C-alpha positions as CSV (number, residue, x, y, z in Angstrom):
1,X,76.4,105.8,56.8
2,X,75.0,106.2,53.3
3,X,71.5,107.7,53.0
4,X,68.6,107.1,50.6
5,X,66.0,109.8,50.5
6,X,62.5,108.8,49.5
7,X,60.6,111.8,48.3
8,X,56.8,111.8,47.7
9,X,53.7,113.8,47.5
10,X,52.0,111.3,49.7
11,X,53.4,109.3,52.7
12,X,56.2,107.8,50.8
13,X,55.4,104.4,52.5
14,X,55.0,102.4,49.4
15,X,58.3,103.9,47.9
16,X,60.2,103.1,50.8
17,X,59.1,99.4,50.7
18,X,60.3,99.2,47.1
19,X,63.6,100.6,48.1
20,X,64.0,98.2,50.9
21,X,63.1,95.3,48.5
22,X,65.9,96.4,46.3
23,X,68.3,96.9,49.1
24,X,67.7,93.2,50.2
25,X,69.7,92.2,47.1
26,X,72.8,94.0,48.6
27,X,73.1,91.9,51.8
28,X,73.8,93.9,54.9
29,X,74.6,97.2,53.4
30,X,74.7,99.9,55.9
31,X,72.1,102.3,54.6
32,X,69.6,104.7,56.2
33,X,66.2,105.3,54.5
34,X,64.9,108.9,55.2
35,X,61.4,109.9,54.0
36,X,60.5,113.3,52.7
37,X,56.8,113.1,52.5
38,X,53.9,115.5,51.4
39,X,56.1,117.4,49.0
40,X,53.7,119.4,46.9
41,X,55.3,122.4,45.4
42,X,58.5,123.7,43.8
43,X,59.8,125.4,46.8
44,X,59.6,122.1,48.8
45,X,61.3,120.3,45.9
46,X,64.2,122.9,46.1
47,X,64.5,122.3,49.9
48,X,64.4,118.5,49.6
49,X,67.0,118.4,46.9
50,X,69.3,120.7,48.9
51,X,69.0,118.3,51.9
52,X,69.8,115.3,49.9
53,X,72.8,117.0,48.1
54,X,74.3,118.2,51.4
55,X,74.2,114.5,52.7
56,X,75.5,113.2,49.3
57,X,72.6,110.8,49.3
58,X,70.6,109.1,46.7
59,X,67.2,110.4,45.9
60,X,64.2,108.1,44.9
61,X,61.0,109.9,44.1
62,X,57.3,109.2,43.4
63,X,55.4,112.2,42.4
64,X,52.1,112.0,40.5
65,X,52.4,115.7,39.3
66,X,54.6,115.5,36.1
67,X,55.7,119.1,36.5
68,X,57.1,118.4,40.0
69,X,58.8,115.2,38.6
70,X,60.4,117.2,36.0
71,X,61.4,119.9,38.5
72,X,63.1,117.2,40.7
73,X,65.0,115.8,37.6
74,X,66.0,119.3,36.6
75,X,67.2,120.5,39.9
76,X,69.0,117.2,40.7
77,X,70.8,117.4,37.5
78,X,71.9,120.9,38.4
79,X,73.2,119.7,41.6
80,X,74.9,116.7,40.2
81,X,72.7,114.5,42.4
82,X,71.8,111.0,41.6
83,X,68.0,110.7,41.4
84,X,65.6,108.0,40.2
85,X,62.0,108.5,39.3
86,X,60.2,105.4,40.5
87,X,56.7,106.3,39.2
88,X,56.6,108.3,36.0
89,X,57.9,105.7,33.6
90,X,55.5,103.1,34.9
91,X,52.5,105.4,34.7
92,X,53.4,106.4,31.2
93,X,53.6,102.7,30.2
94,X,50.3,101.9,31.9
95,X,48.5,104.7,30.4
96,X,49.6,103.6,26.9
97,X,48.8,100.0,27.5
98,X,45.4,100.6,29.1
99,X,44.5,103.6,26.8
100,X,42.8,105.3,29.6
101,X,43.1,108.2,32.0
102,X,44.1,108.0,35.6
103,X,43.3,110.3,38.6
104,X,45.7,113.1,39.4
105,X,45.7,112.6,43.2
106,X,48.7,112.0,45.4
107,X,48.6,108.3,46.5
108,X,46.7,107.3,43.4
109,X,47.8,107.7,39.7
110,X,48.6,110.5,37.4
111,X,46.0,112.0,35.1
112,X,46.7,111.0,31.5
113,X,45.2,113.4,28.9
114,X,46.2,114.9,25.6
115,X,48.4,117.5,27.1
116,X,50.1,114.9,29.2
117,X,50.9,112.7,26.2
118,X,52.3,115.8,24.4
119,X,54.6,116.5,27.1
120,X,55.7,113.0,27.5
121,X,56.5,112.9,23.7
122,X,58.4,116.0,24.1
123,X,60.4,114.7,27.0
124,X,61.1,111.4,25.1
125,X,62.4,113.5,22.1
126,X,64.5,115.8,24.4
127,X,66.1,112.8,26.2
128,X,66.9,111.2,22.8
129,X,68.4,114.4,21.4
130,X,70.3,115.5,24.6
131,X,74.0,116.5,24.3
132,X,74.4,116.2,20.5
133,X,72.8,112.8,20.1
134,X,70.8,111.9,17.1
135,X,71.8,115.2,15.3
136,X,69.8,113.9,12.2
137,X,66.7,114.7,14.2
138,X,67.6,118.4,14.8
139,X,65.2,119.6,12.1
140,X,62.3,118.0,14.0
141,X,63.0,120.1,17.2
142,X,60.9,122.9,18.3
143,X,64.0,124.5,19.9
144,X,67.6,123.8,19.7
145,X,70.0,125.0,22.5
146,X,73.8,125.4,21.7
147,X,76.5,126.1,24.3
148,X,79.5,124.9,26.1
149,X,79.4,122.0,28.6
150,X,77.6,122.7,31.9
151,X,75.9,125.9,30.6
152,X,72.6,124.5,31.7
153,X,71.6,122.8,28.4
154,X,70.2,119.7,29.7
155,X,68.3,121.3,32.7
156,X,66.8,123.9,30.4
157,X,65.9,121.3,27.7
158,X,64.1,119.2,30.2
159,X,62.3,122.0,31.9
160,X,61.1,123.2,28.3
161,X,60.2,119.7,27.4
162,X,57.8,119.5,30.4
163,X,56.0,122.5,28.9
164,X,55.5,120.5,25.6
165,X,58.5,121.7,23.4
166,X,60.7,119.1,21.7
167,X,64.2,120.4,22.5
168,X,67.6,119.2,21.2
169,X,70.8,120.6,22.7
170,X,74.2,120.7,21.0
171,X,77.5,121.1,22.9
172,X,80.1,123.5,21.4
173,X,83.6,122.1,21.8
174,X,86.7,124.0,20.7
175,X,88.5,122.1,18.1
176,X,85.5,120.0,17.1
177,X,83.2,121.2,14.3
178,X,79.5,121.4,15.3
179,X,77.3,119.1,13.4
180,X,76.5,120.0,9.8
181,X,72.7,119.6,10.6
182,X,73.0,122.7,12.9
183,X,73.6,125.0,10.0
184,X,70.3,123.9,8.3
185,X,68.1,124.7,11.3
186,X,65.7,127.7,11.0
187,X,67.4,130.5,12.9
188,X,64.4,131.3,14.9
189,X,64.5,127.8,16.5
190,X,68.1,128.1,17.8
191,X,69.2,129.5,21.1
192,X,72.8,130.2,22.1
193,X,73.7,130.1,25.8
194,X,76.4,132.1,27.2
195,X,77.8,131.9,30.7
196,X,80.5,133.9,32.7
197,X,83.8,131.9,32.7
198,X,84.2,132.3,36.5
199,X,80.8,130.9,37.1
200,X,81.4,128.0,34.7
201,X,84.7,127.0,36.5
202,X,82.6,127.0,39.7
203,X,80.0,124.6,38.2
204,X,82.5,122.4,36.7
205,X,84.7,122.2,39.7
206,X,81.7,121.1,41.7
207,X,81.0,118.5,39.0
208,X,84.5,117.1,39.3
209,X,84.2,116.9,43.1
210,X,81.0,115.0,43.0
211,X,82.5,112.6,40.5
212,X,85.5,112.2,42.5
213,X,87.8,113.4,39.7
214,X,91.1,115.3,39.9
215,X,90.9,119.0,40.3
216,X,93.9,119.3,37.9
217,X,91.5,118.3,35.0
218,X,91.5,121.0,32.2
219,X,87.6,120.8,32.2
220,X,87.7,123.3,35.1
221,X,90.9,125.2,34.2
222,X,90.1,128.9,34.1
223,X,92.3,129.8,31.0
224,X,90.8,126.8,29.1
225,X,87.3,127.8,30.0
226,X,87.9,131.3,28.8
227,X,89.1,129.9,25.5
228,X,85.9,127.9,25.3
229,X,83.6,130.8,26.0
230,X,85.6,133.0,23.5
231,X,85.1,130.3,20.8
232,X,81.5,130.1,21.8
233,X,81.0,133.9,21.3
234,X,82.8,133.8,18.0
235,X,80.6,131.0,16.7
236,X,77.5,132.8,17.8
237,X,78.6,136.0,16.0
238,X,78.5,134.0,12.8
239,X,74.8,133.4,13.4
240,X,73.3,136.9,14.1
241,X,69.8,135.6,13.8
242,X,70.1,133.4,16.8
243,X,68.7,134.3,20.1
244,X,71.5,134.6,22.7
245,X,70.8,134.2,26.4
246,X,73.2,134.8,29.2
247,X,72.5,132.2,31.8
248,X,75.1,133.2,34.4
249,X,72.9,134.5,37.1
250,X,69.6,133.0,36.1
251,X,67.7,130.1,37.4
252,X,66.4,127.4,35.0
253,X,62.8,128.9,35.2
254,X,64.2,132.5,34.5
255,X,66.3,131.4,31.5
256,X,63.4,129.3,29.9
257,X,61.0,132.3,30.5
258,X,63.3,134.6,28.6
259,X,63.9,132.0,25.9
260,X,60.1,131.7,25.2
261,X,59.6,135.5,25.5
262,X,62.4,136.4,23.1
263,X,61.5,133.6,20.7
264,X,57.9,134.8,20.8
265,X,58.8,138.4,19.9
266,X,61.4,137.1,17.4
267,X,58.7,135.1,15.5
268,X,56.0,137.7,15.8
């Protein structure tokens, strides 16, 4: 039986009703809805996502705290988990439409203030400039992350966006020239991401399993991955002013902290 998990910082009752209403359009689908209520911190988010991942379920969440909502998005992305934010897009649209602030209380609405709008603008920019999209806008980014596929570019981008940074990320693919716009970016804005080949193979293999694709796919072939990493290192050596971060053993939070710390000293 498939499971849909409803994660909430309140009771989750309203969100469950919305999910049931949507499920009614699928006839007699055999689905179990499980509530994960009163989730109020990062640790509980980690545990909840791990639970859903283990059951290969779908995660639907309603969190009034934008930092927790972004954390769910980031961690779910890392786990290759399908997750849908039921509340944040509506809250943002309402705040713009009404031009007013809402209360930051679980079970009510989210506080909309200058900082919140700034972070939402950063998130919107980051989504638009994810994975090499809209390269013409790279010059407008506060940070540009560069690295091979599955080197944490997107999770890191979203985490930093929630802190108010407009982040673009650009994939490095052997045999394909990076966008010309990347060469024109101020070096102090660019961060190169490096990851151990063995760890990258593990991540990509997990991704293929989640997507139901063949294990013979060269995407997770060790020799091909080594070649990608070697190309990545060579490209980074051509840009000695870039900050280079090894993300192999770091969590998203640790990598982000190091990026901000090193960029801070880099620009001092």
